[in-house]
Backbone as CSV, one residue per row, in Angstrom:
resi,resn,N_x,N_y,N_z,CA_x,CA_y,CA_z,C_x,C_y,C_z
1,MET,-11.331,-24.073,4.228,-9.952,-24.734,5.188,-10.800,-25.299,6.618
2,GLN,-10.062,-26.070,7.039,-10.233,-26.811,8.159,-9.294,-26.242,9.001
3,LEU,-9.778,-25.582,10.361,-9.212,-25.013,11.511,-8.584,-26.042,12.336
4,THR,-9.356,-26.965,12.542,-8.785,-28.120,13.641,-7.844,-28.876,12.934
5,GLY,-6.510,-29.173,13.569,-5.231,-29.966,13.383,-4.687,-28.761,12.807
6,MET,-4.781,-27.264,12.214,-3.888,-26.466,12.133,-3.150,-26.127,13.463
7,PRO,-2.138,-25.576,13.268,-0.602,-25.235,14.245,-1.920,-23.775,14.501
8,LEU,-1.349,-23.781,15.984,-1.782,-22.635,16.731,-1.605,-21.368,16.465
9,PRO,-0.537,-20.824,15.715,0.418,-19.725,15.600,-0.906,-19.474,13.890
10,ARG,-0.612,-20.254,13.277,-1.595,-20.467,12.292,-2.862,-19.681,12.369
11,ARG,-3.570,-20.071,13.378,-4.852,-20.135,13.939,-5.262,-18.851,14.312
12,ILE,-4.331,-18.005,14.761,-3.868,-16.929,15.602,-3.981,-16.074,14.117
13,ASN,-2.764,-15.998,13.413,-2.740,-15.385,12.287,-4.078,-15.162,11.353
14,LEU,-4.507,-15.995,11.388,-5.929,-15.765,10.877,-7.029,-15.149,11.770
15,ALA,-7.209,-15.112,12.902,-7.857,-14.686,13.141,-7.632,-13.324,13.049
16,LEU,-6.409,-12.655,13.241,-5.975,-11.472,12.982,-6.763,-10.594,11.946
17,LEU,-6.757,-11.495,10.869,-7.262,-11.058,9.205,-8.639,-10.271,9.459
18,VAL,-9.568,-10.913,10.388,-10.667,-10.186,11.080,-10.181,-9.079,12.177
19,LEU,-9.703,-9.691,13.227,-9.406,-8.569,14.222,-9.118,-7.462,14.041
20,TYR,-8.003,-7.290,12.670,-7.643,-5.700,12.434,-8.196,-4.766,12.006
21,PRO,-9.482,-5.508,10.957,-10.518,-4.790,10.878,-11.598,-4.178,11.957
22,ILE,-11.681,-4.931,12.573,-12.519,-4.558,13.891,-11.914,-3.447,14.659
23,ALA,-10.690,-3.153,14.655,-9.694,-2.714,15.356,-9.648,-1.195,14.672
24,TRP,-9.524,-1.476,13.529,-9.501,-0.049,12.912,-10.977,0.499,13.333
25,LEU,-12.057,-0.433,13.395,-13.579,0.540,12.984,-13.644,0.968,14.755
26,ALA,-13.109,0.362,15.874,-12.943,0.345,17.000,-12.846,1.665,17.767
27,PRO,-13.463,2.341,18.539,-12.788,3.458,19.231,-11.650,2.989,20.368
28,LEU,-11.074,4.329,19.778,-9.345,4.164,20.051,-8.928,4.736,21.387
29,MET,-9.658,5.854,21.204,-9.940,7.398,22.364,-11.173,7.968,22.416
30,GLN,-10.808,8.982,23.459,-12.125,9.533,23.788,-11.688,10.756,24.329
31,ALA,-11.963,11.852,22.729,-10.807,12.615,22.999,-11.846,13.980,23.137
32,ARG,-11.461,14.817,24.183,-12.542,16.200,24.353,-11.723,17.603,23.984
33,ALA,-12.813,18.372,23.696,-12.118,19.639,23.772,-10.533,19.629,22.754
34,MET,-10.691,19.255,21.702,-9.907,18.807,20.667,-10.303,19.317,19.435
35,TRP,-10.096,20.139,18.547,-10.169,20.764,18.045,-10.034,20.180,16.739
36,PHE,-8.674,19.084,16.279,-8.509,18.579,15.265,-9.332,17.070,15.123
37,LEU,-10.391,16.954,16.021,-10.802,15.521,16.337,-11.835,15.758,16.580
38,GLY,-12.625,16.717,17.082,-13.770,16.646,16.859,-14.193,16.664,18.341
39,GLY,-13.834,16.305,19.213,-14.248,15.680,20.274,-15.017,14.659,20.853
40,ASP,-15.082,13.543,20.017,-15.893,12.821,19.832,-15.235,11.191,20.248
41,GLN,-15.485,9.939,20.299,-14.735,8.726,20.317,-14.032,8.922,18.697
42,VAL,-12.804,8.551,18.711,-11.714,8.460,17.591,-11.646,6.975,17.389
43,SER,-11.891,6.146,16.138,-11.023,5.061,15.585,-10.134,5.532,14.816
44,MET,-10.017,4.266,14.237,-8.319,4.521,13.392,-9.163,5.402,11.841
45,LEU,-10.080,4.942,11.720,-10.710,5.494,10.322,-11.226,6.836,10.798
46,SER,-12.061,6.801,11.105,-12.181,8.888,11.762,-10.889,9.428,12.031
47,GLY,-10.193,8.928,12.398,-8.877,9.514,12.736,-8.286,10.025,11.654
48,LEU,-8.075,8.903,10.725,-7.612,8.954,9.345,-8.236,10.084,8.203
49,GLY,-9.443,10.021,8.746,-10.965,10.939,7.910,-10.369,12.357,8.347
50,ALA,-10.077,12.448,9.510,-9.822,14.286,9.746,-8.487,14.477,9.674
51,LEU,-7.414,13.461,9.834,-6.144,14.102,8.985,-6.414,14.232,7.436
52,TRP,-6.833,13.820,6.944,-6.760,13.371,5.295,-7.374,14.945,5.000
53,SER,-8.340,15.484,5.701,-8.770,16.631,5.657,-7.834,18.018,5.694
54,SER,-6.802,17.952,6.696,-5.948,18.882,7.046,-4.529,18.550,6.049
55,ASP,-4.003,17.259,6.066,-3.177,16.997,5.716,-2.617,15.657,4.915
56,LYS,-2.927,15.704,3.773,-3.204,14.160,2.940,-1.816,13.968,2.813
57,ALA,-0.793,14.150,2.628,0.131,13.022,2.877,0.545,12.402,4.402
58,LEU,0.146,13.297,5.337,0.520,12.250,6.477,-0.577,11.088,6.870
59,ALA,-1.817,11.693,6.411,-2.420,10.577,6.242,-1.912,9.732,5.222
60,VAL,-2.002,9.623,4.121,-1.294,8.818,3.671,-0.297,7.670,4.487
61,LEU,0.708,8.269,5.145,1.880,7.606,5.593,0.971,7.334,6.922
62,VAL,0.223,7.740,7.861,-0.386,7.102,8.789,-0.958,5.730,8.313
63,ALA,-1.773,5.767,7.088,-2.571,4.682,6.544,-1.617,3.410,6.048
64,LEU,-0.476,4.014,5.864,0.321,2.981,5.548,1.040,2.308,6.669
65,LEU,1.366,3.037,7.468,2.051,2.606,8.698,0.877,1.831,9.833
66,ALA,-0.311,2.064,9.736,-0.986,1.495,10.379,-2.132,0.529,9.903
67,ILE,-2.205,0.718,8.677,-3.455,-0.372,8.219,-2.762,-1.316,7.148
68,ILE,-2.246,-0.644,6.215,-1.797,-1.397,4.939,-0.259,-2.062,5.315
69,MET,0.012,-1.702,6.123,1.791,-2.903,6.708,1.073,-3.437,7.446
70,PRO,0.540,-3.661,8.616,0.000,-4.589,9.328,-0.861,-5.791,8.936
71,TYR,-1.681,-5.121,7.629,-2.536,-6.285,7.195,-2.175,-6.987,6.464
72,GLY,-0.804,-6.589,5.525,0.203,-6.706,4.220,1.017,-7.914,5.118
73,LYS,1.387,-7.189,6.638,2.025,-8.527,7.093,1.795,-9.724,7.625
74,VAL,0.586,-9.819,7.874,-0.682,-10.801,8.284,-0.393,-11.654,7.005
75,ILE,-0.681,-11.343,5.878,-0.870,-12.196,4.529,0.060,-12.244,4.694
76,ALA,1.420,-11.859,4.431,2.691,-12.746,4.048,3.117,-13.436,5.161
77,THR,2.680,-13.718,6.596,3.062,-14.365,7.465,2.336,-15.764,6.835
78,GLU,1.033,-15.678,7.014,0.442,-16.566,6.050,0.878,-17.578,5.008
79,LEU,1.207,-16.912,4.154,1.860,-17.390,2.892,3.042,-18.114,3.425
80,SER,3.388,-17.054,4.514,4.675,-17.479,4.917,4.750,-19.487,5.766
81,PHE,3.829,-19.279,6.359,3.744,-20.646,7.064,2.970,-21.551,6.262
82,THR,2.592,-20.933,5.058,1.862,-22.265,3.850,3.500,-22.361,2.908
83,HIS,3.928,-21.756,2.970,5.090,-21.928,2.122,4.567,-21.268,0.805
84,ARG,3.855,-20.455,0.459,3.977,-19.966,-0.748,4.404,-18.252,-0.700
85,LEU,5.270,-17.910,0.354,6.172,-16.190,0.133,7.302,-16.714,-0.607
86,PRO,7.469,-16.121,-1.730,8.560,-15.885,-2.273,9.904,-15.509,-1.172
87,PRO,11.144,-16.297,-1.258,12.278,-15.618,-0.511,12.578,-14.321,0.009
88,ARG,12.206,-13.540,-1.457,12.829,-12.202,-1.160,12.034,-11.165,-0.349
89,PHE,10.967,-11.793,0.076,9.572,-11.111,0.387,9.839,-12.077,2.074
90,GLY,10.046,-12.918,2.440,10.349,-13.409,3.591,11.099,-12.916,4.273
91,ARG,12.364,-12.367,3.641,13.378,-11.438,4.298,12.988,-9.963,4.720
92,ALA,11.599,-9.827,4.147,11.489,-8.226,4.014,10.284,-8.289,5.250
93,LEU,10.259,-9.437,5.948,8.818,-9.907,6.974,9.508,-8.871,8.194
94,PRO,10.556,-9.343,8.704,11.161,-8.151,10.023,10.892,-6.503,9.952
95,TRP,11.405,-6.005,8.407,10.972,-4.624,8.211,9.652,-4.334,8.801
96,ILE,8.980,-5.271,7.710,7.242,-4.663,7.666,6.863,-4.820,9.210
97,ALA,7.310,-5.794,10.371,7.051,-5.822,11.521,7.390,-4.758,12.468
98,ARG,8.735,-4.131,11.744,9.034,-2.676,12.636,8.249,-1.900,12.194
99,LEU,7.802,-1.661,10.590,7.170,-0.327,10.068,5.740,-0.442,10.656
100,SER,4.971,-1.566,11.155,3.792,-1.736,11.405,3.464,-1.350,12.768
101,MET,4.818,-1.236,13.576,4.919,-0.324,15.083,4.380,0.667,15.535
102,ALA,5.015,1.135,14.517,4.890,2.913,13.747,3.734,3.455,14.623
103,ASP,2.920,2.714,13.917,1.463,3.372,14.215,1.283,3.486,15.779
104,ILE,1.446,2.824,16.522,1.498,2.752,18.477,2.213,3.340,19.015
105,PHE,3.023,3.669,18.234,4.001,5.261,18.879,3.432,6.409,18.429
106,LEU,2.983,6.365,17.084,1.485,7.655,16.624,0.810,8.128,17.385
107,ILE,-0.273,7.101,17.913,-1.227,7.151,18.218,-0.678,7.373,20.220
108,ALA,-0.071,6.609,20.569,0.726,7.327,21.795,1.109,8.466,22.202
109,LEU,2.043,8.641,20.783,2.110,10.192,21.008,1.306,11.630,20.804
110,TYR,-0.376,11.180,19.961,-1.348,11.964,20.036,-1.401,11.955,21.446
111,VAL,-1.904,10.796,22.135,-2.398,11.032,23.305,-1.284,12.060,24.301
112,VAL,-0.035,11.950,24.309,0.782,12.299,24.797,0.454,13.924,24.664
113,VAL,0.469,14.692,23.199,0.196,15.407,23.152,-0.867,16.451,23.327
114,ALA,-2.320,15.557,23.238,-3.874,15.913,23.778,-3.458,16.287,24.843
115,LYS,-2.920,15.216,26.070,-2.920,15.891,27.252,-2.210,16.782,27.862
116,GLY,-0.663,17.228,26.939,-0.359,18.684,27.119,-1.387,19.690,26.824
117,ILE,-2.168,19.429,26.290,-2.828,20.702,26.000,-4.101,21.115,26.900
118,ALA,-3.861,22.569,27.367,-4.801,22.612,28.283,-6.168,22.497,27.951
119,GLY,-6.886,22.152,29.091,-8.107,21.792,28.811,-8.437,20.234,27.983
120,ALA,-7.728,19.696,27.399,-8.161,18.782,26.280,-7.938,17.460,27.315
121,SER,-8.753,16.488,27.049,-8.750,15.569,27.925,-8.874,14.107,26.659
122,VAL,-8.048,13.203,26.908,-7.877,11.538,26.021,-7.867,11.044,26.584
123,THR,-9.154,9.551,26.633,-8.891,8.954,27.679,-9.052,7.737,26.556
124,PRO,-7.826,6.459,26.652,-7.687,5.276,25.933,-9.257,4.285,26.100
125,LEU,-9.222,4.148,24.984,-10.902,3.102,25.038,-10.152,1.824,24.240
126,TRP,-11.154,0.808,24.686,-10.788,-0.677,24.389,-10.172,-0.964,22.631
127,GLY,-10.687,-0.012,21.768,-10.058,-0.425,20.368,-8.313,-0.329,20.432
128,LEU,-8.049,0.629,21.496,-6.400,0.930,21.097,-6.110,-0.173,21.636
129,TRP,-6.378,-0.978,22.954,-6.047,-1.971,23.661,-6.102,-3.160,22.464
130,LEU,-7.379,-3.417,21.907,-7.556,-4.380,20.744,-6.576,-4.224,19.260
131,PHE,-6.559,-2.691,19.241,-5.077,-2.637,18.079,-3.924,-2.861,18.364
132,THR,-3.704,-2.377,19.522,-2.056,-3.071,20.347,-1.804,-4.138,19.916
133,ILE,-2.814,-5.255,21.166,-2.633,-6.785,21.014,-2.441,-6.973,19.668
134,CYS,-2.874,-6.800,18.242,-3.052,-7.028,17.062,-1.774,-6.980,16.661
135,VAL,-1.150,-5.725,16.493,0.357,-5.268,15.697,0.847,-6.398,16.692
136,LEU,1.472,-6.560,18.566,2.306,-7.167,19.077,2.121,-8.384,18.977
137,THR,1.023,-9.285,18.739,0.554,-10.675,18.030,1.406,-10.894,16.654
138,SER,1.073,-10.097,16.038,1.269,-10.023,14.662,3.256,-10.259,14.761
139,LEU,3.442,-9.302,15.483,5.256,-9.153,15.743,5.550,-10.382,16.274
140,TRP,4.941,-11.266,17.207,5.624,-12.439,17.663,5.232,-13.437,16.714
141,LEU,4.074,-13.427,15.720,4.127,-14.271,15.089,5.070,-14.531,13.712
142,SER,5.532,-13.174,13.917,6.985,-12.862,12.662,8.372,-13.604,13.408
143,THR,8.077,-13.926,14.524,9.331,-14.204,14.976,9.264,-15.824,15.269
144,VAL,8.294,-16.252,14.800,7.672,-17.963,14.996,8.241,-18.559,13.828
145,LYS,8.673,-20.228,14.524,10.111,-20.425,13.071,8.673,-20.825,12.234
146,HIS,8.623,-20.878,10.601,7.645,-21.125,9.964,7.865,-22.726,9.399
147,ASP,8.929,-23.128,9.723,9.172,-24.338,9.090,8.562,-25.739,9.705
148,ASP,8.508,-25.492,10.683,7.834,-26.536,11.561,6.416,-26.622,11.542
149,PHE,6.164,-25.894,10.150,4.271,-26.449,9.694,4.145,-26.733,8.395
């Protein structure tokens, strides 16, 4: 696949296929004095692992909203750019975009809750910013007219 001559929105979307996995492994926050996070740097995947040991249903829901939906949306957007996405799935893209934003809300909620616990300290790290940028970029790409490509 040659990237030169490819429209910028498609190149950005393809970059998300690489950036999302980096964001899942990157440190989202530094958590101290939090028994459920172990007091270490927390990534999306390590947080899911900790959540899995205490609440499997919630871990599955967070994995769906934070990993599967956003990545699936990037793939669906690429298929839409190349006119390979069946029309019934194209109508679902805005809903998938909304669901993939839910994980940003969940992370923000964890930070707020943790800051409210006496003695707890949460510091957002670069992975949170990368993940937020990925989600917002993907949301923006879902609004770009694909007929122009």
